[in-house]
matplotlib code that plots the C-alpha trace (Angstrom):
import matplotlib.pyplot as plt

x = [-18.2, -18.3, -22.0, -21.5, -18.9, -21.0, -24.0, -21.7, -20.5, -23.7, -24.9, -22.1, -22.6, -26.2, -25.4, -22.9, -25.6, -28.1, -25.7, -24.5, -28.2, -29.1, -26.2, -26.7, -30.3, -29.1, -26.6, -29.4, -31.7, -29.1, -28.7, -32.0, -32.7, -29.8, -31.1, -34.8, -36.5, -36.2, -39.6, -41.2, -41.4, -43.4, -45.4, -43.4, -40.7, -36.9, -35.6, -33.1, -35.1, -32.2, -28.9, -27.2, -28.5, -27.3, -24.0, -23.6, -24.5, -21.9, -19.1, -20.4, -20.2, -16.7, -15.4, -16.5, -15.0, -11.4, -11.6, -9.4, -6.8, -4.9, -3.8, -3.1, -1.3, 1.0, 1.5, 2.4, 5.1, 6.5, 6.8, 8.5, 10.6, 11.9, 12.2, 14.4, 16.7, 16.9, 18.1, 20.4, 22.0, 21.6, 23.6, 26.5, 26.5, 27.0, 29.4, 31.4, 31.3, 32.3, 35.4, 36.3, 36.3, 38.1, 40.9, 41.0, 41.0, 43.9, 46.0]
y = [63.3, 61.7, 61.3, 59.5, 57.3, 56.5, 55.7, 53.3, 51.6, 51.3, 49.6, 47.4, 46.4, 45.6, 43.5, 41.7, 40.8, 40.2, 37.5, 36.0, 35.6, 34.0, 31.4, 30.8, 30.0, 27.5, 25.9, 25.2, 23.8, 21.4, 20.2, 20.0, 18.2, 15.5, 15.2, 14.9, 11.7, 9.8, 9.2, 6.2, 4.0, 1.3, 2.9, 1.8, 4.0, 3.3, 2.0, 5.1, 8.3, 10.3, 10.5, 11.7, 8.9, 6.5, 8.0, 8.3, 4.5, 3.8, 5.9, 3.9, 0.6, 1.2, 2.9, -0.2, -2.8, -0.9, -0.6, -3.7, -2.9, -0.6, -3.2, -5.8, -3.2, -2.1, -6.2, -6.7, -3.7, -5.3, -8.6, -7.0, -5.4, -8.5, -9.9, -7.0, -7.5, -11.3, -10.4, -8.4, -10.8, -13.5, -10.8, -10.3, -14.1, -14.6, -11.7, -13.6, -16.9, -15.1, -13.3, -16.8, -18.5, -15.8, -16.1, -20.0, -19.5, -17.0, -19.0]
z = [-3.3, 0.0, -0.2, -3.3, -1.7, 1.1, -0.6, -3.0, 0.2, 1.6, -1.9, -2.2, 1.6, 1.0, -2.1, -0.4, 2.5, -0.3, -2.0, 1.4, 2.5, -0.7, -0.5, 2.8, 2.3, -0.5, 1.6, 4.2, 1.8, 0.4, 3.9, 5.1, 1.7, 2.9, 6.3, 5.6, 5.2, 2.1, -0.2, 0.3, -3.0, -1.9, 1.1, 4.0, 5.8, 5.9, 9.3, 9.0, 8.5, 6.8, 4.8, 7.7, 9.8, 7.6, 7.1, 11.1, 11.4, 8.9, 10.4, 13.5, 12.3, 10.6, 13.7, 15.7, 13.5, 13.0, 16.8, 17.0, 14.7, 17.1, 19.8, 16.7, 15.0, 18.1, 18.6, 15.1, 15.2, 18.6, 16.6, 13.3, 16.0, 17.2, 13.9, 12.8, 15.7, 14.7, 11.0, 12.6, 14.6, 11.4, 9.3, 11.6, 12.0, 8.1, 7.6, 10.5, 8.7, 5.3, 7.0, 8.6, 5.1, 3.4, 6.0, 5.5, 1.8, 1.9, 4.0]

ax = plt.figure().add_subplot(projection="3d")
ax.plot(x, y, z, "-o")
ax.set_aspect("equal")
plt.show()
């Protein structure tokens, strides 16, 4: 019985290893297809040889364009914080005015 279980374990391990190798090979082929040079349609090569290079170029361009947003967002938040403080003061002033009007109207 133990020999049967040992052989079954060995067979299942070999099956697992085979399936693992198969899928890892498929993943590697897919990544290679993504990263390989695209076929030339008119006889000239693309300036960016692979889809991965194009993606990297796009990410770099986006990062460069968005890099200016950080400091501007900080300045905007500071300005909005000052505006919120001014609106609080305005609210207090309006509330005080309304209370003064109620006192005058009640007298």
